[in-house]
Every structure is written in C-alpha cells, then in structure tokens.
C-alpha positions, 0 to 999 in steps of 0.5 A: 565500289563496282561489284558483281550483282551476285550479292553472295559472291560479293560478300564471300570475296569481302569476307575473304579480305576480312580474314587476311587474304590479300592475293588471288590467282585466277584462271580464265572462264565464263562461269566464274565471271562474277568471282572475277568481277568482285575480285578485280574490283575489290580495293584490297585485293591483288590478282594475277591470271595463270591460265593453266589451273594446275600451275596456278594452284602451285603458284598460289602455294608459293605465294602463300609461303611467302605472304604467310597468309591465305592465297585465293584460287579462282576457276571456272566450272567442271574439270578446271577445279580438278587441275587444282587437286595436285596442289590442294594435296600438297598444300594439305600435307605442307600445311599451306593455306590456300583458298579455292573458290570454284565456280559451278553450274546450278545444282539442278543441272549436275548430271543432266548433260550440261557442259562443264558440269561435274560433281564438285562438292566433295571432289577433294575428299579428305584433302581439305580442312573445310568445305562449303557451298556458297549461294550466289544471292544472300539477303540481309536477314542471312548475313549472320549465318553466311558470315559464320560460314566464311569465318569458320572456313578460315578458322579451319584453314588458317588457324594453328593447323593450316591447310586448303579450304574450299568454297564451291559457288553455283552461279546462274546466268546472267553472270556478268552484271554489276552494281555499285555498292558500299560493302561493310567488312565482315566482322571477323571472328576472333581466333579462339585461343590455342589451348596449351597442352603443357599443363603442370602435370604434363610438364612434370611427366615429361621432365621425369622422361627427359631427365632419365634419358641418356640419348636424346635426338631432336629431329626437325622436319620442314618449316619456316625459319624461326630465330627464336626456336633455333636459339632454343635448340642451340641452347639444348645442343650444348648438353652432350646427351642431346643431338639436334638433327636437321635438313636444309628444309628445316631452315635451322642452321647452327654449327652444333646441329647435324645438317647432312643426315645421309653424309653423316649416317653413311659414316656410322661404324656398323659395329657401333650402330647401337650407340647412335640410336636414341632412347628419347626422340622428339620430332618437330616440323613437316616432312623428313626427306632422309630415308636413312634416318627413317630406317635407323629410327624405325629399327631403334629401341625408342622408349619415348617419342614425343611429336611436338606440333598442331598438325597431324597429331596422329602421324606416326612416321617411325612407328614409335609414337608415345605422345603427340603434344599439340603446342608451339615447339618453342614453348616446350624447349623453353620449359626444358631449358627452364628446368635446369636439369643436370647434364648426363655423363653421356657421349651420345651427342659427341659421337654424332658431332665427331662423325659430322666434323670428320665428314666435313674435313673429308668433303674437299678431298672427294670433290678434288678427285670427283668425276663430272656428274650431277653431284659435282654440279650440285656442289659447285652450284650450291657454292655460288648461291648468293646470300639472302636468296631463296632456294627452291628445290625440285623433288626426287634426286634434286632435293636429296643431292642438296642435303649432302652440302652444308646449308648457308644461314642466310638462304631459305630453303624450299621444296614441295615435300607435302606429297614430294610429287615432281609436279608444280615445283617450277610454279611454286618457285615462280609464285614465291618469286612473284611475291619476293621480287626483292630477292634472288629466287633460284629454282634447281629442277630435274629435267623430267619435273621441268618438262612436266611443269613447263607451263609455269613459264606461261606467265606475265608475272615472271621477272628478272629475279628468277633463276632456273636451273635444269639438270638434264641427265636424260631422264629420271636419274633417281631410278638408278639410285634407289634400290629396285628399278636399276635391276629390272629390264624396264628401267630406261623406258618405264622408270627412268623415261630416258629422253633426249629433249632440251629446254631451249625452245621452251624458253624461246616460246615463253621469252626466257633467256637460255643458257647452257653448260656441259662441263664444270669449266663452262658452268663455272664461267657462267656462275658469277653473272648467273647468280646475280640479279640483273636489270633484265625483266625476264627470268634466266634458265640454265640447262646443265647437261650431265652424264646419264650413266655415271651419277649413281656411281659417283653418288655411291663412291661419295658415301663410301668415301666417308665410310671408308675414312672414318 
C-alpha cells in the first residue's frame, strides 16, 4: 500500500490498527501530513475531518462510546493539541479510550521561536493514561522496542480501566513524501489476565458484612447498558433489605429500582430520614448526578462502603469508603446471589419503594396544573422519545431535568458526566450519530451549551438521524435553581449570562433544518414529525423558547408537590 516515507509514523498507525482502532478524526494542518497520509491510505481505517480541534476531540468521544473501541485523533503542532484538552479530561474521567496523535516540530526547535511550536510533551499532565514520543524514522532493528511502546500504550488506555493516551510525533521536513510498502501487522501483545480480587478470603469477609447488614443500598452511576448486570441487580432487589438506586445515565431499568432519585428524596419525611440511610453502601459505575443523594450519604452513619470496579479505585465520593474491590460488578453480585443468604426481616427497601410508587401516582396531577416552563417542556419531550433511540443530554440543568421523569427501557442515555462541563455536548452527540447512523440520535441541550459548541455543526458527516433540541431560556437557567448565585446582584450578567440570541442563523450557516416553538401547543404539534427519522440527509434543530424567570419557581413547586402529598 502507499504510505508515508516516515517509517516510524507508518508503523505507529499500523500498530494502532493492530490494537483495535478502526476510526480516526483528523483536523487539517501541515505538520501532521505524514500522519494523515498513513491514516487515509490504510485499508482498515475510516477517517473523517473536523476542522475545530476542540469539537473534533468530542466527536471522537461520541464515536468511541458507540464503537466500544479506541478512536484516534490527529492534529498539527502547537496550540492545536491544547484544544483537545477539554475532551481529553472528559475521556479520562468518563473512561473513554481515545488516542491523541499530535504532530510536533523536531525537539531542537522547541522554545527557539519556530512557528506553531510549544512544549507538547507532558501538556496533558495527569489527565492521560499513557504518553510516549514516537520517532518519525524507525529501523528494522528497533521494531521490537517500538512495537512494545505502542502496545503498552493501548494496554494502559484500553484495558480494564480505559482512558485517553497520547503519542507525540516530532516530524521534520519534507513531510509529504510517500512510498509503497507491505507493512506486516504488529504482533499485538495479548491483554494480561485481569486479576480477580474476589478471592475466597475476600468473599468470606464480604459475606459476613452482607449478612449482618439490615439496610443495603446499591448506587449505580454512569455506564453502558448491561443486561447481565441488570438481571443480577433485579434479583438482589427482591430482598427487602436491599434498594437499588440508579440514574438514567446508568442505563439500568427495572421497576424494582429507584430511577428518579431527587424526586424520591424530596418526599422523605424529615422525622423519618434516618430510616432511609444505609449501613452498607455499594457503588458501581461512573459519576452520580444527584447532589441530594450525595448529601444524604455523606450525612449517613455508613458502616461499610464497597466501591466495585477497576476505575479510580481510591475515589471516595461519600467520604465513607471502606473497601475498593477491583473486579467486574457482575462477578460480585453473582457471588452474593450464590450465597443464598437468608433475607432480613427489614423494611428498608420497602420504605424507599413506597415513596417511589406514591410519587409516580402523583406525577400526572402536577403536570395537569403546571405552568409553561422548562420542566413542562421536558415532560412532553421525554414522553415523545421513540423506542430504540439514543438520548444525549447536555449538562447543567438539562441532565438534571431528565432525571425527574422515569426512563424508557429501550432508550440508551448518554451525557458527558466525566467533568460535567457544558463544552462538547453537541459534538459528542454528532460523533455518536455518525457511528449509529441506523438509529435516531436526539440531543437535548441548553442554549448556552449549544452556542458554546456550535462548531459541532461545521461538519460534512451529519445526517438525517440527528435531532437537536435547544432549550432557550435566555441564559444559564441553572444559576436560578442552585443555592447562591440567585441571591447576588451579579446573577444576570456574570452567572446566568442573560442573552437574547437564537440558533436560527447558525442553522442557516451550517445547512441544518430549523424549527421553533414558544408554548406547549406549538411543541406538541411538531413532535410527531420531529421525533422520527426522515429521508432528509440533514439534521433538524428545534429551538424551544421558555420563560427565563419562572423555571426555578416551577421546579420548587414540583418538589413541594411530592413532599406535601406523601
């Protein structure tokens, strides 16, 4: 095949392919010419071009989530790779394998006034799983050492604990030369066996704690759908001393689970709050959205907290961590079920479920009298989600509103909860929609988040399977909801950043179909056609204008409705 004359670069790309990489997101440049030539000519790689590096990196996250494999990122030298940093941090904390391949000037020119030259090595600090510099030329005698470096990188970033890795590539001129070669695939080092932390001794100790605990809470954070894990948790939830608490980003859905945490916690009788606190806490998965559950657990007298999983074993979110067990959560829950432990005469799980069932019955009565607001818009939008679609939730208020309505079992839920920033939500959804082009991908975003990431639409890879909903409440509505900002004079200008802009002209610039609604009646008329895939080869964006000052009032009334009626 035709590839770059830079033998080290050609071998790097072939090594990436041997380690399971099939897709690469490239951004234009000159110094990265050798990388692009090697990638574009490789028969096993699909590459796309996204000009804005910040957007490109979030595209890669969305693609990797759907492919369940590493996705490459290629940029030119200088500040280009710094624009990847927000997504690199997100991938690190969300445990998504992306592979940054940054072109660089030869090291003798760093800090000597050459254009587009910065100190690239170490720029990502502690937010990557592995970093190495790659020689542009490699001789046959150096193959073994070179291949080991590439394979080690992928083992670090795509093993039991996944995350971003970085190959920095100093490239000298000339940069565009090509050669015809036959590159043998690298002999990929087999992934080492993941050590099983569940030894006989550990299981014996855990069994004693499990059987002596009368109030067990299993809290599930962000993760992919896992039918086997869900079945084990469902079986455990039969025990009345157990309650399984999930968020829609957990992608675990069962009527025996608590899905809407804040809605449930809002209705706890204050005089009985101690009855809802666990003595054994088991946590699995990634980030937890609910601040209410965090506060409840931090204030609880928890005797044991087991964190289960390979990622961030020392993470102590609730300041109660007693044991971090690096194993697959399904393995632990299978062992617990195999114990056939006697069920406690306990009402712990029943108390949680009773509140949850009552709240579900109370939900329709609230929305029958609800005023037009963000909350009523979300209730209608989520009711129209089509089966088997992918829902991408923007951060800040959007992902929180989505937690107030019960999830749908056929839908997959995504949100950038690694760092929980508003940047990149649209780009991540666009990357996912590019890969899952046979499914409808729906993004719900706030206005500030959308405007911040509007370059996501600067793309030739968007199709008719993407729907974007922008909730335009004229600023950062979250700052009227959370404590603090709403009480200071700087609210509108510095926190809320009140604005009167619209997405219409952005859609016109990027050839995206545009629709708008300003009340529930207009919105409901649009929903039947908006929420289905059409023959159009372009996305559709729906901008919903909601009142700026009423949303916090309606949300507080929502929680009070459940508190006062339980």
